[in-house]
A tleap script that builds the chain and sets N, CA, C and O, in Angstrom:
source leaprc.protein.ff14SB
mol = sequence {
  NALA GLY TYR ALA ARG ALA GLN ARG VAL VAL
  GLY THR ALA LEU ASP ALA MET GLY GLU PRO
  TYR ARG TRP GLY GLY THR SER SER ASP GLU
  GLY PHE ASP CYS SER GLY LEU VAL TRP TYR
  ALA TYR HIE ALA HIE GLY VAL ASN VAL PRO
  ARG THR SER ARG CASP
}
set mol.1.N position { -11.986 -2.008 -16.522 }
set mol.1.CA position { -11.998 -1.375 -15.212 }
set mol.1.C position { -10.920 -1.938 -14.306 }
set mol.1.O position { -10.300 -1.192 -13.549 }
set mol.2.N position { -10.681 -3.258 -14.369 }
set mol.2.CA position { -9.682 -3.881 -13.512 }
set mol.2.C position { -8.280 -3.398 -13.807 }
set mol.2.O position { -7.501 -3.136 -12.891 }
set mol.3.N position { -7.952 -3.277 -15.108 }
set mol.3.CA position { -6.614 -2.820 -15.478 }
set mol.3.C position { -6.389 -1.382 -15.036 }
set mol.3.O position { -5.313 -1.049 -14.540 }
set mol.4.N position { -7.378 -0.536 -15.206 }
set mol.4.CA position { -7.248 0.866 -14.795 }
set mol.4.C position { -7.064 0.971 -13.288 }
set mol.4.O position { -6.258 1.771 -12.813 }
set mol.5.N position { -7.802 0.174 -12.543 }
set mol.5.CA position { -7.642 0.183 -11.081 }
set mol.5.C position { -6.244 -0.296 -10.708 }
set mol.5.O position { -5.607 0.280 -9.826 }
set mol.6.N position { -5.769 -1.331 -11.364 }
set mol.6.CA position { -4.421 -1.837 -11.087 }
set mol.6.C position { -3.377 -0.760 -11.351 }
set mol.6.O position { -2.424 -0.620 -10.585 }
set mol.7.N position { -3.547 -0.007 -12.415 }
set mol.7.CA position { -2.615 1.084 -12.707 }
set mol.7.C position { -2.637 2.132 -11.601 }
set mol.7.O position { -1.587 2.655 -11.226 }
set mol.8.N position { -3.803 2.442 -11.083 }
set mol.8.CA position { -3.898 3.420 -9.996 }
set mol.8.C position { -3.240 2.891 -8.721 }
set mol.8.O position { -2.562 3.637 -8.015 }
set mol.9.N position { -3.441 1.616 -8.432 }
set mol.9.CA position { -2.816 1.011 -7.248 }
set mol.9.C position { -1.301 1.078 -7.368 }
set mol.9.O position { -0.618 1.469 -6.421 }
set mol.10.N position { -0.776 0.704 -8.516 }
set mol.10.CA position { 0.674 0.760 -8.730 }
set mol.10.C position { 1.165 2.196 -8.628 }
set mol.10.O position { 2.217 2.448 -8.040 }
set mol.11.N position { 0.426 3.135 -9.188 }
set mol.11.CA position { 0.807 4.545 -9.096 }
set mol.11.C position { 0.876 5.025 -7.656 }
set mol.11.O position { 1.784 5.770 -7.290 }
set mol.12.N position { -0.077 4.602 -6.840 }
set mol.12.CA position { -0.064 4.977 -5.424 }
set mol.12.C position { 1.161 4.401 -4.731 }
set mol.12.O position { 1.810 5.085 -3.940 }
set mol.13.N position { 1.478 3.152 -5.024 }
set mol.13.CA position { 2.670 2.539 -4.429 }
set mol.13.C position { 3.934 3.268 -4.877 }
set mol.13.O position { 4.824 3.516 -4.064 }
set mol.14.N position { 4.020 3.610 -6.144 }
set mol.14.CA position { 5.201 4.327 -6.645 }
set mol.14.C position { 5.314 5.718 -6.038 }
set mol.14.O position { 6.419 6.203 -5.795 }
set mol.15.N position { 4.189 6.354 -5.795 }
set mol.15.CA position { 4.206 7.674 -5.153 }
set mol.15.C position { 4.805 7.614 -3.755 }
set mol.15.O position { 5.305 8.619 -3.250 }
set mol.16.N position { 4.759 6.452 -3.133 }
set mol.16.CA position { 5.294 6.291 -1.776 }
set mol.16.C position { 6.800 6.027 -1.765 }
set mol.16.O position { 7.399 5.919 -0.696 }
set mol.17.N position { 7.407 5.924 -2.929 }
set mol.17.CA position { 8.860 5.710 -2.969 }
set mol.17.C position { 9.569 6.830 -2.223 }
set mol.17.O position { 9.226 8.003 -2.370 }
set mol.18.N position { 10.546 6.462 -1.433 }
set mol.18.CA position { 11.289 7.442 -0.660 }
set mol.18.C position { 10.781 7.608 0.755 }
set mol.18.O position { 11.441 8.228 1.588 }
set mol.19.N position { 9.598 7.051 1.033 }
set mol.19.CA position { 9.101 7.093 2.410 }
set mol.19.C position { 9.976 6.173 3.257 }
set mol.19.O position { 10.509 5.188 2.747 }
set mol.20.N position { 10.128 6.481 4.531 }
set mol.20.CA position { 11.001 5.652 5.364 }
set mol.20.C position { 10.418 4.264 5.622 }
set mol.20.O position { 9.203 4.065 5.595 }
set mol.21.N position { 11.320 3.307 5.873 }
set mol.21.CA position { 10.900 1.974 6.281 }
set mol.21.C position { 10.594 2.011 7.772 }
set mol.21.O position { 11.347 2.580 8.562 }
set mol.22.N position { 9.480 1.395 8.140 }
set mol.22.CA position { 9.156 1.239 9.555 }
set mol.22.C position { 8.411 -0.068 9.728 }
set mol.22.O position { 7.373 -0.284 9.104 }
set mol.23.N position { 8.936 -0.938 10.572 }
set mol.23.CA position { 8.313 -2.226 10.816 }
set mol.23.C position { 6.889 -2.009 11.306 }
set mol.23.O position { 6.666 -1.306 12.291 }
set mol.24.N position { 5.930 -2.612 10.621 }
set mol.24.CA position { 4.524 -2.472 10.983 }
set mol.24.C position { 3.868 -1.200 10.478 }
set mol.24.O position { 2.693 -0.962 10.760 }
set mol.25.N position { 4.603 -0.371 9.734 }
set mol.25.CA position { 4.071 0.903 9.270 }
set mol.25.C position { 3.100 0.753 8.122 }
set mol.25.O position { 3.266 -0.105 7.255 }
set mol.26.N position { 2.064 1.614 8.127 }
set mol.26.CA position { 1.030 1.540 7.088 }
set mol.26.C position { 0.645 2.904 6.536 }
set mol.26.O position { -0.404 3.035 5.904 }
set mol.27.N position { 1.469 3.922 6.760 }
set mol.27.CA position { 1.094 5.245 6.254 }
set mol.27.C position { 2.333 6.058 5.920 }
set mol.27.O position { 3.435 5.776 6.390 }
set mol.28.N position { 2.121 7.076 5.095 }
set mol.28.CA position { 3.241 7.951 4.748 }
set mol.28.C position { 3.669 8.799 5.936 }
set mol.28.O position { 4.786 9.315 5.957 }
set mol.29.N position { 2.796 8.948 6.925 }
set mol.29.CA position { 3.159 9.700 8.130 }
set mol.29.C position { 4.161 8.947 8.992 }
set mol.29.O position { 5.076 9.548 9.555 }
set mol.30.N position { 3.990 7.627 9.097 }
set mol.30.CA position { 4.848 6.844 9.984 }
set mol.30.C position { 5.876 5.999 9.244 }
set mol.30.O position { 6.831 5.519 9.854 }
set mol.31.N position { 5.696 5.810 7.939 }
set mol.31.CA position { 6.560 4.935 7.152 }
set mol.31.C position { 5.851 3.618 6.876 }
set mol.31.O position { 4.771 3.359 7.406 }
set mol.32.N position { 6.466 2.795 6.045 }
set mol.32.CA position { 5.859 1.540 5.604 }
set mol.32.C position { 6.806 0.376 5.816 }
set mol.32.O position { 8.026 0.534 5.771 }
set mol.33.N position { 6.230 -0.796 6.049 }
set mol.33.CA position { 6.968 -2.021 5.808 }
set mol.33.C position { 6.389 -2.592 4.509 }
set mol.33.O position { 5.487 -1.995 3.922 }
set mol.34.N position { 6.900 -3.739 4.060 }
set mol.34.CA position { 6.490 -4.221 2.736 }
set mol.34.C position { 4.993 -4.507 2.658 }
set mol.34.O position { 4.337 -4.079 1.708 }
set mol.35.N position { 4.443 -5.218 3.636 }
set mol.35.CA position { 3.014 -5.520 3.569 }
set mol.35.C position { 2.164 -4.287 3.845 }
set mol.35.O position { 1.048 -4.173 3.338 }
set mol.36.N position { 2.681 -3.376 4.635 }
set mol.36.CA position { 1.958 -2.132 4.894 }
set mol.36.C position { 1.817 -1.289 3.640 }
set mol.36.O position { 0.779 -0.664 3.421 }
set mol.37.N position { 2.856 -1.270 2.815 }
set mol.37.CA position { 2.793 -0.522 1.557 }
set mol.37.C position { 1.767 -1.136 0.613 }
set mol.37.O position { 0.982 -0.420 -0.011 }
set mol.38.N position { 1.774 -2.451 0.511 }
set mol.38.CA position { 0.795 -3.126 -0.349 }
set mol.38.C position { -0.618 -2.843 0.151 }
set mol.38.O position { -1.503 -2.509 -0.638 }
set mol.39.N position { -0.832 -2.975 1.466 }
set mol.39.CA position { -2.146 -2.703 2.041 }
set mol.39.C position { -2.572 -1.265 1.745 }
set mol.39.O position { -3.704 -1.028 1.325 }
set mol.40.N position { -1.679 -0.316 1.961 }
set mol.40.CA position { -1.961 1.103 1.760 }
set mol.40.C position { -2.370 1.384 0.309 }
set mol.40.O position { -3.365 2.066 0.061 }
set mol.41.N position { -1.605 0.860 -0.635 }
set mol.41.CA position { -1.879 1.133 -2.048 }
set mol.41.C position { -3.235 0.573 -2.472 }
set mol.41.O position { -3.998 1.255 -3.156 }
set mol.42.N position { -3.535 -0.644 -2.080 }
set mol.42.CA position { -4.832 -1.226 -2.431 }
set mol.42.C position { -5.973 -0.535 -1.693 }
set mol.42.O position { -7.001 -0.217 -2.289 }
set mol.43.N position { -5.790 -0.306 -0.402 }
set mol.43.CA position { -6.839 0.316 0.411 }
set mol.43.C position { -7.217 1.701 -0.127 }
set mol.43.O position { -8.383 2.091 -0.069 }
set mol.44.N position { -6.246 2.433 -0.643 }
set mol.44.CA position { -6.502 3.771 -1.182 }
set mol.44.C position { -7.476 3.738 -2.357 }
set mol.44.O position { -8.072 4.757 -2.705 }
set mol.45.N position { -7.636 2.565 -2.966 }
set mol.45.CA position { -8.513 2.443 -4.131 }
set mol.45.C position { -9.671 1.480 -3.880 }
set mol.45.O position { -10.257 0.930 -4.812 }
set mol.46.N position { -9.983 1.291 -2.603 }
set mol.46.CA position { -11.169 0.520 -2.253 }
set mol.46.C position { -11.050 -0.981 -2.367 }
set mol.46.O position { -12.061 -1.683 -2.399 }
set mol.47.N position { -9.829 -1.486 -2.430 }
set mol.47.CA position { -9.627 -2.933 -2.509 }
set mol.47.C position { -9.188 -3.417 -1.133 }
set mol.47.O position { -8.170 -2.968 -0.607 }
set mol.48.N position { -9.950 -4.323 -0.559 }
set mol.48.CA position { -9.621 -4.836 0.766 }
set mol.48.C position { -8.716 -6.053 0.651 }
set mol.48.O position { -9.111 -7.086 0.109 }
set mol.49.N position { -7.515 -5.923 1.159 }
set mol.49.CA position { -6.575 -7.038 1.236 }
set mol.49.C position { -6.157 -7.179 2.697 }
set mol.49.O position { -6.174 -6.199 3.441 }
set mol.50.N position { -5.786 -8.378 3.113 }
set mol.50.CA position { -5.341 -8.546 4.491 }
set mol.50.C position { -4.083 -7.725 4.771 }
set mol.50.O position { -3.247 -7.537 3.888 }
set mol.51.N position { -3.960 -7.252 5.972 }
set mol.51.CA position { -2.785 -6.479 6.374 }
set mol.51.C position { -1.575 -7.387 6.561 }
set mol.51.O position { -0.454 -7.005 6.226 }
set mol.52.N position { -1.798 -8.588 7.094 }
set mol.52.CA position { -0.716 -9.553 7.293 }
set mol.52.C position { -1.173 -10.915 6.797 }
set mol.52.O position { -2.357 -11.107 6.517 }
set mol.53.N position { -0.254 -11.858 6.685 }
set mol.53.CA position { -0.620 -13.200 6.225 }
set mol.53.C position { -1.514 -13.921 7.227 }
set mol.53.O position { -2.225 -14.857 6.859 }
set mol.54.N position { -1.486 -13.501 8.474 }
set mol.54.CA position { -2.358 -14.103 9.490 }
set mol.54.C position { -3.808 -13.659 9.356 }
set mol.54.O position { -4.712 -14.340 9.839 }
set mol.55.N position { -4.037 -12.524 8.705 }
set mol.55.CA position { -5.397 -11.959 8.611 }
set mol.55.C position { -6.270 -12.685 7.611 }
set mol.55.O position { -7.432 -12.323 7.427 }
savepdb mol mol.pdb
quit
């Protein structure tokens, strides 16, 4: 189950390729920054990760 979920998370991140960069962005509507993309991909599959290193 873990490997399959990881594949889905990676697929979601790859689907976002080409979206614009935006500092603090967390969605395909506004664009992503690096941590926002990671948060978005995991969150889409029910995995809770911190949005920033401070969280």
